[in-house]
C-alpha positions as CSV (number, residue, x, y, z in Angstrom):
1,M,35.4,7.9,-30.8
2,K,33.1,10.0,-28.6
3,L,31.7,8.3,-25.5
4,P,29.1,10.6,-23.9
5,Y,28.6,10.5,-20.1
6,Y,31.9,8.8,-19.4
7,N,35.4,9.9,-18.6
8,E,38.7,8.0,-18.6
9,Q,38.4,7.2,-14.9
10,T,35.0,5.6,-15.4
11,I,36.2,3.7,-18.5
12,C,39.1,2.3,-16.5
13,L,36.9,1.3,-13.6
14,I,34.5,-0.6,-15.8
15,E,37.4,-2.4,-17.5
16,L,38.8,-3.3,-14.1
17,T,35.5,-5.0,-13.2
18,L,35.8,-7.1,-16.4
19,C,39.3,-8.3,-15.6
20,A,39.3,-12.0,-14.7
21,G,39.7,-12.7,-11.0
22,I,39.4,-9.0,-10.0
23,G,36.4,-8.7,-7.8
24,P,35.2,-5.7,-5.7
25,V,37.6,-6.4,-2.8
26,M,40.7,-6.8,-4.9
27,G,39.6,-3.9,-7.1
28,R,39.3,-1.6,-4.2
29,Y,42.7,-2.7,-2.9
30,L,44.3,-1.9,-6.2
31,L,42.6,1.5,-6.2
32,Q,44.1,2.3,-2.8
33,Y,47.5,1.0,-3.8
34,F,47.8,2.9,-7.1
35,G,45.6,5.9,-6.3
36,T,43.6,6.0,-9.6
37,P,42.1,3.4,-11.9
38,E,44.2,4.8,-14.8
39,A,47.4,4.1,-12.9
40,I,46.5,0.5,-12.5
41,F,46.4,-0.1,-16.2
42,R,49.6,2.0,-16.8
43,S,51.5,-0.2,-14.4
44,S,54.0,-2.7,-15.6
45,I,54.0,-6.4,-15.0
46,A,56.8,-6.0,-12.5
47,G,54.9,-3.3,-10.7
48,L,51.8,-5.5,-10.4
49,Q,53.9,-8.4,-9.2
50,E,54.8,-6.4,-6.2
51,I,51.2,-6.5,-4.9
52,S,50.6,-9.2,-2.3
53,G,47.8,-11.6,-3.3
54,L,47.7,-10.7,-6.9
55,R,48.0,-13.9,-9.0
56,S,49.6,-14.2,-12.4
57,N,46.3,-14.7,-14.2
58,Q,45.0,-11.5,-12.6
59,I,48.1,-9.6,-13.6
60,Q,47.8,-10.8,-17.2
61,S,44.2,-9.8,-17.3
62,I,45.0,-6.3,-16.3
63,I,47.8,-6.0,-18.8
64,N,45.5,-7.3,-21.6
65,G,42.8,-4.7,-20.6
66,A,45.2,-1.8,-20.8
67,N,43.4,-0.3,-23.8
68,C,40.0,-0.7,-22.1
69,A,38.5,-2.0,-25.4
70,Q,35.8,-4.1,-23.6
71,A,34.7,-1.1,-21.4
72,K,34.4,1.2,-24.5
73,A,32.3,-1.4,-26.3
74,I,30.0,-1.8,-23.3
75,M,29.6,2.0,-23.0
76,L,28.5,2.3,-26.6
77,Q,26.0,-0.5,-26.0
78,H,24.7,1.2,-22.9
79,E,24.3,4.5,-24.7
80,S,21.9,2.9,-27.1
81,L,20.0,1.2,-24.2
82,N,19.8,4.4,-22.0
83,I,21.8,2.7,-19.3
84,L,23.8,5.0,-17.0
85,C,26.5,4.2,-14.5
86,I,27.9,5.5,-11.2
87,T,31.3,4.4,-9.8
88,L,32.8,4.0,-6.3
89,L,34.9,7.2,-6.9
90,D,31.9,9.4,-7.7
91,T,30.7,11.6,-4.9
92,A,27.1,10.6,-5.5
93,Y,27.8,6.9,-5.1
94,P,25.4,5.6,-2.4
95,Y,27.1,6.2,1.0
96,R,25.2,3.3,2.6
97,L,26.9,0.9,0.1
98,R,30.3,2.6,-0.1
99,E,31.3,1.6,3.5
100,F,31.5,-2.1,2.7
101,A,34.7,-3.7,1.4
102,D,32.8,-5.6,-1.2
103,A,30.8,-2.7,-2.6
104,P,30.6,-2.8,-6.4
105,L,33.1,-0.7,-8.1
106,V,30.5,0.2,-10.7
107,L,26.7,0.3,-10.6
108,F,24.7,0.4,-13.8
109,Y,21.2,1.8,-13.6
110,K,18.1,3.1,-15.4
111,G,15.9,5.8,-13.9
112,Q,16.3,8.9,-11.8
113,L,17.6,7.6,-8.5
114,E,18.2,9.6,-5.4
115,W,21.1,7.4,-4.3
116,N,21.4,8.9,-0.9
117,A,17.7,9.1,0.0
118,K,16.6,9.9,3.5
119,R,15.3,6.4,4.3
120,V,15.6,3.2,2.4
121,I,13.9,-0.1,3.4
122,G,14.5,-3.4,1.7
123,V,11.6,-5.9,1.4
124,V,12.2,-9.5,0.5
125,G,10.6,-12.9,1.0
126,T,9.4,-16.1,-0.6
127,R,8.6,-16.5,-4.3
128,K,5.4,-18.3,-3.3
129,P,3.6,-16.2,-0.8
130,T,0.4,-17.0,0.9
131,P,-2.6,-14.7,0.6
132,A,-1.8,-13.5,4.1
133,G,1.8,-12.8,3.1
134,R,0.6,-10.8,0.1
135,A,-1.7,-8.8,2.3
136,M,1.0,-8.1,4.8
137,V,3.3,-6.7,2.1
138,V,0.6,-4.3,0.9
139,Q,-0.2,-3.2,4.5
140,M,3.3,-2.7,5.6
141,I,4.4,-0.6,2.6
142,A,1.1,1.4,2.6
143,D,1.6,2.2,6.3
144,L,5.1,3.5,5.5
145,Q,3.8,5.9,2.9
146,E,4.2,9.0,5.1
147,M,7.7,8.1,6.2
148,D,9.5,9.4,3.0
149,V,11.0,6.0,2.3
150,V,12.4,4.3,-0.8
151,V,11.6,0.6,-1.2
152,V,14.3,-1.7,-2.6
153,S,14.0,-5.3,-3.6
154,G,15.1,-7.8,-6.2
155,M,12.2,-8.0,-8.7
156,A,11.9,-11.7,-8.1
157,Y,8.5,-13.5,-8.2
158,G,6.4,-13.3,-5.0
159,I,7.2,-10.9,-2.2
160,D,9.8,-8.9,-4.1
161,V,7.6,-7.9,-7.0
162,I,4.6,-7.3,-4.7
163,A,6.7,-4.9,-2.8
164,H,7.6,-3.0,-5.9
165,E,4.0,-3.0,-7.2
166,T,2.7,-1.7,-3.9
167,A,5.3,1.0,-3.7
168,V,4.3,2.2,-7.2
169,D,0.6,2.2,-6.2
170,C,1.5,4.2,-3.1
171,K,3.6,6.7,-5.1
172,I,6.7,5.5,-3.2
173,P,10.0,5.4,-5.1
174,T,11.2,1.9,-5.6
175,W,14.5,0.3,-6.8
176,A,14.9,-3.1,-8.2
177,V,18.4,-4.7,-8.1
178,L,18.9,-7.3,-10.8
179,A,21.4,-10.2,-11.1
180,N,21.8,-9.6,-14.9
181,G,22.4,-6.8,-17.4
182,L,19.7,-4.1,-17.7
183,E,19.0,-4.8,-21.4
184,K,16.3,-7.2,-20.2
185,I,14.3,-7.9,-17.2
186,Y,14.5,-11.3,-15.4
187,P,12.1,-12.8,-14.9
188,S,10.7,-11.7,-18.3
189,A,7.1,-11.8,-16.9
190,H,8.0,-8.5,-15.1
191,Q,9.1,-6.7,-18.2
192,A,5.9,-4.6,-18.6
193,F,5.9,-3.7,-14.9
194,A,9.5,-2.6,-15.0
195,K,8.6,0.0,-17.7
196,K,5.8,1.2,-15.6
197,M,8.1,1.4,-12.5
198,L,10.6,3.5,-14.4
199,A,7.8,5.8,-15.5
200,E,6.9,6.3,-11.9
201,K,10.3,7.5,-10.7
202,G,11.6,4.0,-10.0
203,G,15.0,2.6,-10.8
204,L,16.7,-0.5,-12.1
205,I,20.2,-1.3,-10.7
206,S,22.8,-3.9,-11.5
207,E,26.6,-4.4,-11.2
208,F,26.6,-6.4,-14.4
209,P,26.9,-4.7,-17.8
210,A,24.4,-5.4,-20.6
211,Y,24.3,-8.9,-22.2
212,T,26.0,-10.5,-19.2
213,V,24.9,-14.2,-19.2
214,I,22.8,-15.0,-16.2
215,N,24.7,-17.1,-13.6
216,P,23.2,-18.6,-10.4
217,N,26.2,-17.3,-8.5
218,F,25.1,-13.7,-9.4
219,F,22.0,-13.8,-7.2
220,P,23.8,-13.7,-3.9
221,R,25.9,-10.9,-5.3
222,R,22.6,-9.1,-6.1
223,N,21.4,-9.8,-2.6
224,R,24.3,-8.0,-1.0
225,I,23.5,-4.9,-2.9
226,V,19.9,-5.0,-1.7
227,A,21.2,-5.4,1.9
228,G,23.8,-2.7,1.5
229,L,21.5,-0.1,0.0
230,C,18.9,-0.1,2.8
231,D,18.7,1.2,6.3
232,A,16.4,-1.7,7.4
233,L,15.5,-5.0,5.8
234,L,12.0,-6.6,6.2
235,I,11.5,-10.3,5.6
236,I,7.9,-11.3,4.9
237,E,7.5,-15.1,4.6
238,S,10.5,-17.2,4.0
239,G,11.5,-20.8,4.1
240,I,14.6,-21.8,6.1
241,R,16.7,-21.6,2.9
242,G,16.6,-19.3,-0.1
243,G,17.5,-15.9,-1.4
244,S,15.7,-13.9,1.3
245,M,17.6,-15.7,4.0
246,I,20.9,-15.0,2.3
247,T,19.9,-11.3,2.1
248,A,18.9,-11.3,5.8
249,S,22.2,-12.9,6.7
250,I,24.2,-10.4,4.7
251,A,22.2,-7.5,6.1
252,H,22.8,-8.7,9.7
253,G,26.5,-8.9,8.9
254,Y,26.4,-5.4,7.6
255,S,24.9,-4.3,10.9
256,R,21.6,-3.4,9.2
257,D,18.4,-3.5,11.2
258,V,16.6,-6.7,10.1
259,F,12.9,-7.2,10.8
260,A,10.9,-10.4,10.3
261,I,7.2,-11.2,10.4
262,P,6.6,-14.2,12.7
263,G,4.4,-17.1,11.8
264,R,3.1,-20.5,13.0
265,P,5.9,-23.0,13.6
266,I,4.1,-25.5,11.4
267,D,4.1,-23.2,8.4
268,K,7.0,-23.7,5.9
269,N,6.8,-20.1,4.9
270,A,7.4,-19.0,8.5
271,E,10.4,-21.1,9.2
272,G,12.9,-18.6,8.0
273,C,11.4,-15.6,9.8
274,N,11.0,-17.6,13.0
275,F,14.6,-18.7,12.8
276,L,15.9,-15.2,12.3
277,I,13.9,-14.0,15.3
278,Q,14.9,-17.0,17.5
279,K,18.6,-16.4,16.7
280,N,18.4,-12.7,17.4
281,M,19.3,-11.9,13.8
282,A,16.0,-10.0,13.3
283,S,13.5,-8.1,15.4
284,L,10.0,-9.4,15.6
285,C,7.7,-7.2,13.5
286,V,3.9,-7.2,13.3
287,S,3.3,-3.7,12.0
288,A,5.0,-0.8,10.2
289,Q,5.0,1.0,13.5
290,D,7.5,-1.5,14.9
291,I,9.9,-0.5,12.2
292,V,9.3,3.2,12.6
293,E,9.9,3.0,16.4
294,R,12.9,0.8,16.1
295,M,14.5,3.0,13.4
296,N,13.5,6.2,15.3
297,W,12.0,7.5,12.0
298,D,9.5,9.5,14.0
299,L,12.0,10.8,16.5
300,F,11.8,14.4,15.7
301,E,8.0,14.4,15.3
302,K,7.7,12.5,18.6
303,F,9.9,14.8,20.6
304,A,9.0,18.1,19.0
305,K,8.0,20.9,21.3
306,P,4.2,21.0,22.0
307,E,2.3,24.0,20.7
308,I,1.7,25.3,24.3
309,D,5.5,26.0,24.5
310,N,5.4,28.0,21.3
311,R,2.5,30.1,22.6
312,R,4.4,30.7,25.8
313,E,7.5,31.9,24.0
314,S,5.4,34.2,21.8
315,A,3.7,35.7,24.9
316,E,7.1,36.3,26.5
317,V,8.3,38.1,23.4
318,D,5.2,40.2,23.3
319,K,5.9,41.4,26.8
320,G,9.3,42.7,25.6
321,N,11.2,39.9,27.2
322,T,13.7,38.0,25.1
323,L,14.3,34.3,25.7
324,P,17.8,33.1,24.9
325,P,17.8,30.1,22.5
326,P,18.2,26.8,24.3
327,K,21.7,25.4,24.5
328,K,23.1,22.1,25.3
329,T,25.4,22.6,28.3
330,L,27.5,20.0,30.1
331,K,26.2,21.3,33.4
332,Q,22.8,19.7,32.6
333,V,24.4,16.3,33.1
334,E,24.5,17.1,36.8
335,L,20.7,17.2,36.9
336,F,20.8,13.4,36.9
337,E,22.3,12.5,40.2
338,S,21.5,8.8,39.6
339,L,24.0,8.6,36.7
340,S,27.2,6.7,37.2
341,P,30.5,8.5,36.3
342,T,30.7,6.6,33.0
343,E,27.1,7.4,32.1
344,K,27.7,11.1,32.8
345,Q,30.8,11.0,30.6
346,V,28.9,9.4,27.8
347,M,26.1,12.0,28.1
348,E,28.7,14.7,27.9
349,W,30.2,13.2,24.7
350,I,26.7,13.0,23.1
351,V,25.9,16.5,24.1
352,S,29.1,17.8,22.6
353,G,28.5,16.0,19.3
354,N,30.4,12.8,19.7
355,D,27.3,10.7,19.1
356,N,28.9,7.6,17.6
357,T,30.1,4.6,19.6
358,N,33.4,4.4,17.7
359,T,34.1,8.1,18.4
360,M,33.5,7.5,22.1
361,V,35.9,4.5,22.1
362,R,38.6,6.7,20.5
363,Q,38.4,9.0,23.5
364,Q,40.3,6.2,25.3
365,K,38.9,7.2,28.7
366,C,36.5,4.2,28.9
367,S,36.6,0.7,27.6
368,S,34.2,-0.2,24.8
369,T,32.4,-2.6,27.2
370,A,31.9,0.2,29.7
371,I,30.6,2.5,27.0
372,S,28.2,-0.1,25.7
373,V,26.8,-0.8,29.2
374,A,26.4,3.0,29.8
375,L,24.6,3.5,26.5
376,L,22.2,0.7,27.3
377,E,21.5,2.1,30.8
378,L,20.9,5.6,29.4
379,E,18.5,4.2,26.8
380,L,16.6,2.3,29.6
381,K,16.4,5.5,31.6
382,G,14.8,7.3,28.6
383,L,17.6,9.8,28.2
384,I,19.0,8.8,24.8
385,A,17.8,6.9,21.7
386,A,19.8,4.9,19.2
387,V,19.4,6.0,15.6
388,P,20.7,4.4,12.3
389,G,24.4,4.6,11.8
390,N,25.4,3.4,15.2
391,Q,24.6,6.8,16.6
392,Y,22.7,8.2,19.6
393,Q,20.6,11.3,20.2
394,I,19.5,13.1,23.4
395,I,15.7,12.7,23.9
396,S,15.3,14.0,27.4
397,A,13.4,17.2,27.9
398,F,16.4,18.5,29.8
399,Y,18.3,18.5,26.5
400,P,16.6,20.7,24.0
């Protein structure tokens, strides 16, 4: 039986996701333990019993799935439905999602998705938005049009689908993460739009194979994928409870930048956003520029050399003089006499390329607390800027 687009590794990974009681966390642990998905299904009962935390029903499910019959049947269905897949072991798997322990072992999708796009923003909110909320979605996404972003949401009624529709209208790629198989669209009212979205370089994503029966428990699982795929998450109108608040909570736990549009305390649709801001789980946001500045998406444009510098360099060259290319040297740190020893050390690390907090901590010369304080002081002095990925960049004119 020929199964185009799939190899043995993919077949085994799909089968693993179908094994009763084997979720993404246990599945990843098994992969680390055995090395390959094929080795998991070749293991004996005795070998599986050696694994701490693996219950008897899970072991039996793995043994029963050794021939991968379910996975092969699903792949044949997917072939007829033009559904593709990408696995955790594929190099193209979205790096933003891969870092989390509960990342899906397999993602099924339709469309041509640039999984590791430059910038991805999630937009979620209430299913019953006000006219002002609708207008805010349109304005925010339209204002991000020049930022080379991808918009991701959950295709739900209200804010979600408005975000997708606005992205399509603005020629911005948009991905919809569903809580069901991709053989149909839920809610069904969005079926026609989903086809239009795919025609406009959009994408449909799910961790569930075709014909999976919809279960209310699947929606929080869908929400974690939305949170994990994006660099920043924007909440536009939300009650104190609901899917958008779950997504915001997950994104916050994933150390994603969360933004919320504030509203009047008496408005039910503002309760969730106001709560997130009040609890420091989200940054207050009133315009797309707030997101751009917080995410440093305009960092390189903002700190690019002015044209006058280029003219000066050209003039020097015309005179026969050669200007050496600017270099980042550790001696430049001494220009800032006001810096504390720790601040100077942190600046040296960033200049030399160690621009991640975790990397600095591993230097074992300063405590994590001291490094955090130094980073904050350097930001306040305008010498560095935080960028997504828990990293920092030099922004002072003294550091070309």
